[in-house]
MIMIDREN-42852 format. One record per residue (C-alpha): residue number from 1; residue in three letters; x, y, z. Coordinates in steps of 0.2 Angstrom, whole numbers, plus 5000, padded with zeros to 4 digits. Example, Ala and Ser with C-alpha at 12.3 -4.5 7.8 and 13.67 -1.06 7.14 Angstrom:
BEGIN
R / resi / resn / px / py / pz
R / 1 / ALA / 5062 / 4978 / 5039
R / 2 / SER / 5068 / 4995 / 5036
//
This chain:
BEGIN
R / resi / resn / px / py / pz
R / 1 / MET / 4825 / 4754 / 5262
R / 2 / LEU / 4816 / 4753 / 5246
R / 3 / ALA / 4824 / 4768 / 5240
R / 4 / ALA / 4842 / 4761 / 5247
R / 5 / PHE / 4840 / 4746 / 5236
R / 6 / ALA / 4834 / 4754 / 5220
R / 7 / LEU / 4848 / 4766 / 5220
R / 8 / VAL / 4861 / 4750 / 5222
R / 9 / LEU / 4853 / 4742 / 5208
R / 10 / SER / 4854 / 4759 / 5198
R / 11 / GLN / 4873 / 4760 / 5201
R / 12 / LEU / 4876 / 4740 / 5198
R / 13 / PHE / 4868 / 4737 / 5181
R / 14 / PRO / 4877 / 4750 / 5171
R / 15 / VAL / 4893 / 4744 / 5179
R / 16 / LEU / 4888 / 4726 / 5173
R / 17 / SER / 4884 / 4730 / 5157
R / 18 / SER / 4899 / 4739 / 5154
R / 19 / ALA / 4911 / 4726 / 5162
R / 20 / ALA / 4904 / 4713 / 5148
R / 21 / GLN / 4911 / 4723 / 5134
R / 22 / PRO / 4929 / 4725 / 5129
R / 23 / ARG / 4934 / 4743 / 5129
R / 24 / ASP / 4948 / 4754 / 5121
R / 25 / GLY / 4962 / 4755 / 5133
R / 26 / ASP / 4953 / 4743 / 5147
R / 27 / GLY / 4950 / 4727 / 5150
R / 28 / LEU / 4958 / 4710 / 5149
R / 29 / PRO / 4956 / 4700 / 5132
R / 30 / GLY / 4951 / 4681 / 5131
R / 31 / GLU / 4961 / 4666 / 5123
R / 32 / ALA / 4967 / 4669 / 5105
R / 33 / GLN / 4959 / 4659 / 5091
R / 34 / VAL / 4970 / 4654 / 5077
R / 35 / GLY / 4959 / 4654 / 5061
R / 36 / GLU / 4968 / 4638 / 5052
R / 37 / VAL / 4979 / 4623 / 5053
R / 38 / LEU / 4993 / 4625 / 5044
R / 39 / ARG / 5001 / 4613 / 5033
R / 40 / ASP / 5017 / 4609 / 5024
R / 41 / PRO / 5009 / 4603 / 5008
R / 42 / ASP / 5025 / 4594 / 5002
R / 43 / PHE / 5026 / 4584 / 5017
R / 44 / GLY / 5011 / 4584 / 5026
R / 45 / VAL / 5018 / 4593 / 5042
R / 46 / THR / 5004 / 4601 / 5052
R / 47 / THR / 5002 / 4614 / 5066
R / 48 / ARG / 4988 / 4622 / 5076
R / 49 / GLN / 5001 / 4635 / 5080
R / 50 / ALA / 5001 / 4653 / 5073
R / 51 / GLY / 5015 / 4650 / 5062
R / 52 / LEU / 5024 / 4634 / 5053
R / 53 / GLN / 5042 / 4636 / 5046
R / 54 / ARG / 5051 / 4623 / 5035
R / 55 / HIS / 5070 / 4625 / 5038
R / 56 / VAL / 5082 / 4615 / 5024
R / 57 / GLU / 5099 / 4610 / 5026
R / 58 / MET / 5112 / 4604 / 5014
R / 59 / TYR / 5129 / 4594 / 5019
R / 60 / GLN / 5141 / 4604 / 5008
R / 61 / TRP / 5161 / 4608 / 5007
R / 62 / THR / 5166 / 4624 / 5014
R / 63 / ARG / 5183 / 4633 / 5017
R / 64 / ASP / 5192 / 4626 / 5033
R / 65 / GLY / 5208 / 4639 / 5033
R / 66 / SER / 5218 / 4632 / 5021
R / 67 / GLY / 5209 / 4616 / 5018
R / 68 / TYR / 5191 / 4610 / 5017
R / 69 / ALA / 5178 / 4603 / 5028
R / 70 / LEU / 5159 / 4596 / 5027
R / 71 / GLU / 5145 / 4605 / 5036
R / 72 / TRP / 5127 / 4607 / 5036
R / 73 / ARG / 5122 / 4624 / 5029
R / 74 / GLY / 5106 / 4631 / 5026
R / 75 / ALA / 5112 / 4641 / 5010
R / 76 / ARG / 5122 / 4634 / 4996
R / 77 / VAL / 5140 / 4636 / 4998
R / 78 / ASP / 5146 / 4642 / 4981
R / 79 / SER / 5162 / 4629 / 4978
R / 80 / SER / 5168 / 4637 / 4960
R / 81 / GLY / 5185 / 4642 / 4967
R / 82 / PHE / 5188 / 4625 / 4977
R / 83 / ALA / 5200 / 4612 / 4973
R / 84 / PRO / 5195 / 4598 / 4963
R / 85 / GLY / 5185 / 4585 / 4971
R / 86 / HIS / 5176 / 4599 / 4982
R / 87 / GLU / 5161 / 4602 / 4972
R / 88 / ASN / 5143 / 4606 / 4980
R / 89 / PRO / 5128 / 4604 / 4970
R / 90 / ARG / 5123 / 4619 / 4960
R / 91 / GLN / 5107 / 4622 / 4971
R / 92 / ILE / 5097 / 4615 / 4986
R / 93 / PRO / 5084 / 4604 / 4978
R / 94 / LEU / 5071 / 4610 / 4992
R / 95 / ARG / 5068 / 4628 / 4998
R / 96 / GLU / 5063 / 4635 / 5015
R / 97 / ARG / 5045 / 4639 / 5017
R / 98 / GLU / 5035 / 4649 / 5030
R / 99 / TRP / 5015 / 4649 / 5032
R / 100 / ARG / 5006 / 4662 / 5043
R / 101 / ALA / 4988 / 4658 / 5050
R / 102 / PRO / 4975 / 4673 / 5053
R / 103 / VAL / 4974 / 4676 / 5073
R / 104 / SER / 4960 / 4684 / 5082
R / 105 / LEU / 4954 / 4689 / 5099
R / 106 / ASP / 4937 / 4693 / 5105
R / 107 / GLY / 4933 / 4693 / 5087
R / 108 / ARG / 4945 / 4707 / 5081
R / 109 / PRO / 4961 / 4701 / 5070
R / 110 / VAL / 4977 / 4703 / 5080
R / 111 / PRO / 4990 / 4711 / 5069
R / 112 / GLY / 5005 / 4702 / 5062
R / 113 / ASP / 5017 / 4714 / 5071
R / 114 / VAL / 5010 / 4712 / 5088
R / 115 / LEU / 5011 / 4692 / 5084
R / 116 / ALA / 5030 / 4693 / 5079
R / 117 / ALA / 5032 / 4703 / 5094
R / 118 / LEU / 5024 / 4690 / 5107
R / 119 / GLY / 5026 / 4674 / 5098
R / 120 / LYS / 5042 / 4662 / 5099
R / 121 / TRP / 5047 / 4650 / 5085
R / 122 / GLN / 5050 / 4634 / 5093
R / 123 / GLN / 5056 / 4618 / 5084
R / 124 / PHE / 5045 / 4601 / 5086
R / 125 / ARG / 5045 / 4584 / 5079
R / 126 / PRO / 5031 / 4582 / 5068
R / 127 / ASN / 5020 / 4565 / 5066
R / 128 / PHE / 5027 / 4560 / 5049
R / 129 / SER / 5010 / 4548 / 5046
R / 130 / ALA / 5006 / 4559 / 5032
R / 131 / LEU / 5022 / 4559 / 5022
R / 132 / PRO / 5018 / 4558 / 5004
R / 133 / GLY / 5024 / 4542 / 4995
R / 134 / ASN / 5038 / 4551 / 4985
R / 135 / MET / 5046 / 4561 / 5000
R / 136 / SER / 5046 / 4543 / 5010
R / 137 / ALA / 5056 / 4536 / 4997
R / 138 / THR / 5069 / 4550 / 4999
R / 139 / PHE / 5068 / 4555 / 5017
R / 140 / GLN / 5067 / 4545 / 5034
R / 141 / PRO / 5067 / 4551 / 5050
R / 142 / GLU / 5081 / 4559 / 5058
R / 143 / GLY / 5082 / 4568 / 5075
R / 144 / ASP / 5066 / 4580 / 5076
R / 145 / GLY / 5066 / 4579 / 5057
R / 146 / LEU / 5068 / 4572 / 5041
R / 147 / GLY / 5086 / 4565 / 5033
R / 148 / SER / 5090 / 4559 / 5014
R / 149 / ALA / 5107 / 4551 / 5019
R / 150 / GLU / 5106 / 4533 / 5019
R / 151 / ASN / 5118 / 4533 / 5033
R / 152 / PRO / 5113 / 4548 / 5045
R / 153 / LEU / 5129 / 4544 / 5055
R / 154 / ALA / 5140 / 4547 / 5038
R / 155 / PRO / 5131 / 4559 / 5027
R / 156 / GLN / 5136 / 4561 / 5008
R / 157 / VAL / 5140 / 4579 / 5001
R / 158 / GLY / 5121 / 4585 / 4993
R / 159 / ASP / 5111 / 4575 / 5007
R / 160 / LEU / 5097 / 4585 / 5014
R / 161 / ARG / 5091 / 4588 / 5032
R / 162 / ILE / 5073 / 4596 / 5036
R / 163 / THR / 5066 / 4601 / 5051
R / 164 / TRP / 5051 / 4612 / 5057
R / 165 / ARG / 5047 / 4626 / 5069
R / 166 / SER / 5031 / 4632 / 5074
R / 167 / LEU / 5026 / 4650 / 5081
R / 168 / VAL / 5019 / 4649 / 5097
R / 169 / LEU / 5009 / 4662 / 5107
R / 170 / PRO / 5009 / 4664 / 5125
R / 171 / PRO / 4993 / 4669 / 5135
R / 172 / LEU / 4988 / 4686 / 5127
R / 173 / ALA / 4978 / 4691 / 5144
R / 174 / GLU / 4987 / 4707 / 5151
R / 175 / ARG / 4998 / 4708 / 5136
R / 176 / LEU / 4986 / 4717 / 5123
R / 177 / VAL / 4977 / 4731 / 5125
R / 178 / LEU / 4962 / 4736 / 5113
R / 179 / ARG / 4966 / 4754 / 5104
R / 180 / ASP / 4955 / 4763 / 5092
R / 181 / GLY / 4948 / 4745 / 5088
R / 182 / GLU / 4964 / 4738 / 5086
R / 183 / TRP / 4974 / 4726 / 5098
R / 184 / THR / 4991 / 4733 / 5103
R / 185 / LEU / 5004 / 4729 / 5114
R / 186 / ARG / 5001 / 4733 / 5133
R / 187 / GLU / 5015 / 4745 / 5140
R / 188 / THR / 5023 / 4734 / 5155
R / 189 / THR / 5039 / 4744 / 5154
R / 190 / ALA / 5045 / 4750 / 5170
R / 191 / ALA / 5047 / 4768 / 5174
R / 192 / PRO / 5061 / 4778 / 5168
R / 193 / ALA / 5076 / 4783 / 5180
R / 194 / ILE / 5073 / 4799 / 5176
R / 195 / ALA / 5057 / 4806 / 5186
R / 196 / GLY / 5045 / 4816 / 5176
R / 197 / PRO / 5038 / 4834 / 5176
R / 198 / ASP / 5023 / 4828 / 5187
R / 199 / ALA / 5036 / 4820 / 5200
R / 200 / ARG / 5048 / 4833 / 5200
R / 201 / ALA / 5035 / 4845 / 5203
R / 202 / GLY / 5029 / 4835 / 5218
R / 203 / VAL / 5013 / 4830 / 5210
R / 204 / GLN / 5007 / 4812 / 5214
R / 205 / PRO / 5000 / 4802 / 5200
R / 206 / GLN / 4981 / 4797 / 5201
R / 207 / ARG / 4977 / 4780 / 5206
R / 208 / GLN / 4964 / 4773 / 5196
R / 209 / SER / 4952 / 4765 / 5206
R / 210 / PRO / 4949 / 4746 / 5205
R / 211 / ARG / 4938 / 4737 / 5194
R / 212 / TRP / 4928 / 4724 / 5202
R / 213 / PRO / 4927 / 4706 / 5193
R / 214 / ALA / 4912 / 4704 / 5184
R / 215 / TRP / 4906 / 4689 / 5193
R / 216 / LEU / 4907 / 4697 / 5210
R / 217 / LEU / 4895 / 4712 / 5202
R / 218 / PHE / 4883 / 4699 / 5196
R / 219 / ALA / 4882 / 4692 / 5213
R / 220 / ALA / 4879 / 4708 / 5223
R / 221 / ALA / 4867 / 4712 / 5211
R / 222 / ALA / 4857 / 4695 / 5213
R / 223 / ALA / 4858 / 4697 / 5232
R / 224 / ALA / 4850 / 4713 / 5230
R / 225 / VAL / 4837 / 4708 / 5220
R / 226 / ILE / 4835 / 4692 / 5232
R / 227 / VAL / 4833 / 4705 / 5247
R / 228 / LEU / 4823 / 4717 / 5239
R / 229 / GLY / 4811 / 4702 / 5234
R / 230 / LEU / 4809 / 4697 / 5252
R / 231 / VAL / 4807 / 4714 / 5259
R / 232 / ILE / 4792 / 4717 / 5247
R / 233 / ALA / 4785 / 4701 / 5250
R / 234 / ARG / 4786 / 4704 / 5270
R / 235 / ARG / 4777 / 4721 / 5267
R / 236 / ARG / 4762 / 4714 / 5258
R / 237 / LYS / 4759 / 4701 / 5272
R / 238 / PRO / 4744 / 4706 / 5284
//
């Protein structure tokens, strides 16, 4: 019996040791860690997400068939050929900006292209409590952002509208895999409609043996140690 328990323990402990370490091509990562709080220095807008974007629009004249119309545009509309009375400002006084935070997973950095593939830009309404005084004199809350129009319902040519978006990451467990020391996207695409060489040859793909959860392995090892201790104690009794 002692030999059997020793055999069980010799098999369990190497498995427990390997289960605690992420391995290339195997294992599930933990939660992503964003390295810093991103901040728009001009407006004091912050986010704890992986990215921050400032989107700026200006109210401008645009061509509308044979006439003109006023629209919010993110880029300056050249009005040099427009009829008198339809001039736009020569430039947008504020530019769009983007900031990215370093993201790591289990102590290893996640490449930017992986974050771009998994992340989603979502508009959010910031807390404008940290709005600098010079900006609060020009802008007021409007919708999910800020606007410079004295009357948001009747903006004038040259008025600005500013909104922010953050790069939100989904849970990364089961989405990434460690290869050659770098996090890459885990392949989750469905099998192609045309069978591969092995299927055409009638060869069945090998199934990977399931990996037991670490907590279950630890519990089994602890139970084995307890039972082994009881057996030894019982043998020592006169």
